[in-house]
N, C-alpha and C positions, 0 to 999 in steps of 0.2 A: 614675450609669452612662452611658457614652457609646455611642451607636448609630452604627455605621459601616456603610456600604453598598458602598463602593468597595474592591475588592481591594488596589489600590495604596496607599490610605490606611491600611488595616489593616496591610499589610506594613510600611510606614514606621513606624507606631506601635509595632508589635511589635519592630522593630529598635531603636528608641529605648529601649524598656523593657529590652531585653537589654543595651544599652550602660550603662544605669543599674544593672545587675546585679539586675534584678528577675527572680524565678523565675516563669515563666509556666505556667499550667495551662489546658488547653482541654477543653471538652465540646462535642462535635459532635452536633447534633440536626436533625430536620426540623420542629421546632416542635410545636404542640399539646402543650405541656409538661404533664407530670403528675408525680405523686409520685416516680416512678422517675427522671425527669430531674433533679428537685430533689435527690435523693440523690446523683447524680453530681456536681452542683455543690458540695454540701457536702463530698464526699470530696476533690475537687480543691482546694477552698479550704483544707483542712487541710494541704496540702503545697505550696501556691503562694502567692506574694505578690500576684500578679495573676491574675484569672480571666477568661478569654474564653469566651463562649458563642457558638456559631455556630448560626444557623437558616437552613437551605437545603433546600428540597424538590428533591432531585436527580433530574432527569428521566432521566439515564442509567442509573439503577438500577431503573427501572420498565419492565416489558414492555408491549407494545402493548395488551394486554387487562387491564392492572392499573389501579389507582385513582389515578393521578397527578393527574388534573384534579379529582377530588373529595376528595383528601387534605385534611384540615382545616388551615386557615391562620389561626388567631385571633391575629394578630400583636400587637394592643394588649394582649390578655390575657397573651400570652407575655412581652411586655416588662415588664409589671407583676410577673409571677412572678419573672422574672430579676432585676429591681431589688430585690425583697424578699429574694431569696436571696443577695444580695451580689455579683452579677456586676459586674465593672468595665467590660468592653467587650462589647457585643452586636454581633456581625458578622452582617449579614443582607443578603447580596448578591442581585442579580437573576440570573435565568438568563442574560440577555444579557451581564452582566459576567463571569460565570464561564465561559461558553462563547460567546465573541464570534464574529461571522461569520468563517468560514474555519477555525474550530477543528477540528483533525483528529488530535490526539495522544491516545492512550489507553494504559493499562497493562492487561496481561492477568494475571488472577489464576491461581495454579498449581493443583496437584492437590487441595489441601485444599478448593478451591471447586467441585470437579467434581460431588460427590454432593449429595443432599438438597436444600437450597435452591438450589444451583447447577444441579442437574438439573431441578428444578421451575420455576426461573425463569432460563432461559438468558440469559447476558449480565449478570445482576444484579450479580455480584461484580466483574466488570470495571468496571462503573459505580461500585461502592463504592470500589475501590482507586484509581480515577482521581480521584474527588472528594476522598477522604481525603488523597491525596498533594498535591493542590492546596491544601487547607485547612491542611495542616501547613506547606507552603511559605509560605502567607500569614500564618498566626498565629504561627509560629515558637515553639511551646511546648517547654518542658522535659518536661512530663508531659501525657499525654492519657488521659482516663478514658472507658471504654466499658462499657456494661452487659453483664452475662453472659447476659441473656435471649437476645440474639442471639449464641449461642455460636459458631456457625460463622463469623459475621462477625468476631468477636473473634479467632478463630484465624487467619483470613485476614489481618487487619490486623497481627497479631503477626509473621506470616511476611513480609509486605510490608516491615515496618520492619527485620527482620533481613536480608532479602535485599538491600535497597537501602542498608544501613548508615545508616539515618536516626538522627540524634542526638536521639531522643525516647524517653521511658519510657512504655510502654503498660500501663495499669493496668485490671484488670477489677473491676467493682463488682457486689455481690450483687443478685440479683433482688428487687424489691419486689413484694409480693403483697397482694391485697385480702383481706378478712376470711375469705372462703371458699377462699382459696388460689390464686385466679386471678392469674396474672402481670399486673401493671399494664402497659397498652399503650395507645397513642393510638387504636388500632382498636377498643378495648372500647366506645367510644361508639356503635358500630354495633349492639351486641348489645341484644336486647330484655331485659326484666326476667327472663323465664323462661330465656332462653339464658344470661344472665349467671350465674344460679344454677346451671344445669345444667353450666356450664363448669368447675365445681369438679371434674368428672370427670378433668380433666388432672392436677390436683394429687393426687387420690386415686390415680391411676395411679402417680405418683411415689412416694407413700407405700407403695404395694404393692411397688414395686421395692425400696425401702429395707428393708422387712421381709424380703423374700426374700433379698437380698444379705447381710443381717445373719445369716441362717441358713446362710451360706456356700454358698448355691446358686450354681452356675456356669453354668447354662443360660440365658444372656442372651437367646437367641432365643425360648425358651419364655416367659420373663417378659414380653418385649415383646409377644408374641402374646396373652397374658392381658390386658395393659393395653389393647391394641387392642379386644378383645372387651368389656371394661368400658366403654370410651368409646362404642362403637358401640351400646350399649343405650340411650343417651340419644336421644330423638326428634329427628331433624333433624341429628344429629351424624354425621360420617364422618371417618375417619382418612386423612390424606394419607400420613403415614408415622409409625411408632413403631419406633425402633431404638436399639441401643447402638453407640457408636463408641469406638475406642481414642483416649484423650484426646490422645496425642502426635501421631498421624498423621491422626486424624479419619477412619479407615477403619472400615467396619462390623465389628462383633465379635459372634460367636455364642456363644463360650464364654469364660468369664473365667479369667484366670490370677491366682494369689495375689499380692497386694500391688500389682497394676497398677491404674491409674486408667481408669475408663470413664465416658462421659457418655451419659445417656439423652436422646434427642431426640424431641420430639413436634411434629407439625404436624397440626392438626385443623380441619375446617370445621364451624362452627356456623351452619347455613344457608349464607349466602354470605360469612360473616366467617371469615377464616382466622386461627387462633390458633397461636402457637408457644410452646414451653416446653422446659425441659431441667433436668437435675440431674446433678451429678458424684458418682460413687461410687468407693470403693476396695474391690476384691474381697478 
């Protein structure tokens, strides 16, 4: 595995790979690699001859009161995981190389980014689409795989690629879960043992939604309210939002129509740790 830190070097390397007709797949991360990230690497490996992993903690997608400076950065451990997973190139640029002095260009995300995470974290998705655009330009992939755990982010990136006619296939990868159903996340390390066990409430909420929708229940607003009450029973847990959205437009949905796809979105605080999860349903 080759480690590259300079954008120009990575870009030139990717261009050479394309000229050799190598199919490039990329996985973009902020490091602190876990089982979920490794599943993305394995998925992109199945459709690509060359795998590029990016590790970059992007300051532009963090708000002023968020955890940018304490976000875990175990680079040596991450590099070992990447090497073991079969990554060919690890691109790990500095903030200064990605946003040099005088940098002033940004991309604005559209209406899909306005609600939920976009409302709770103003400017977050503008930072996401800006860095994703830069990383796609630098790594020049044919395929980029993103986890479905960040469902709104995936929807925003798919719209970005369509709107700007980018020549890359965006693939969503299934959520990886711990034994109790908790979605694997880099932020799970901040949970206490008790919080980690109690956090299965999010998955139990998803299971409740699945049962109700299987009964052909159409009251999505009511189901979401029931899940919110279930989670709120856990000591120290509070819901930021629990809601269903239309999968196509990512707009809130209160009543289901037959054969349409809806996604349940959950954002929950376990103490000071913010957890997100989601699941796709067909009514």
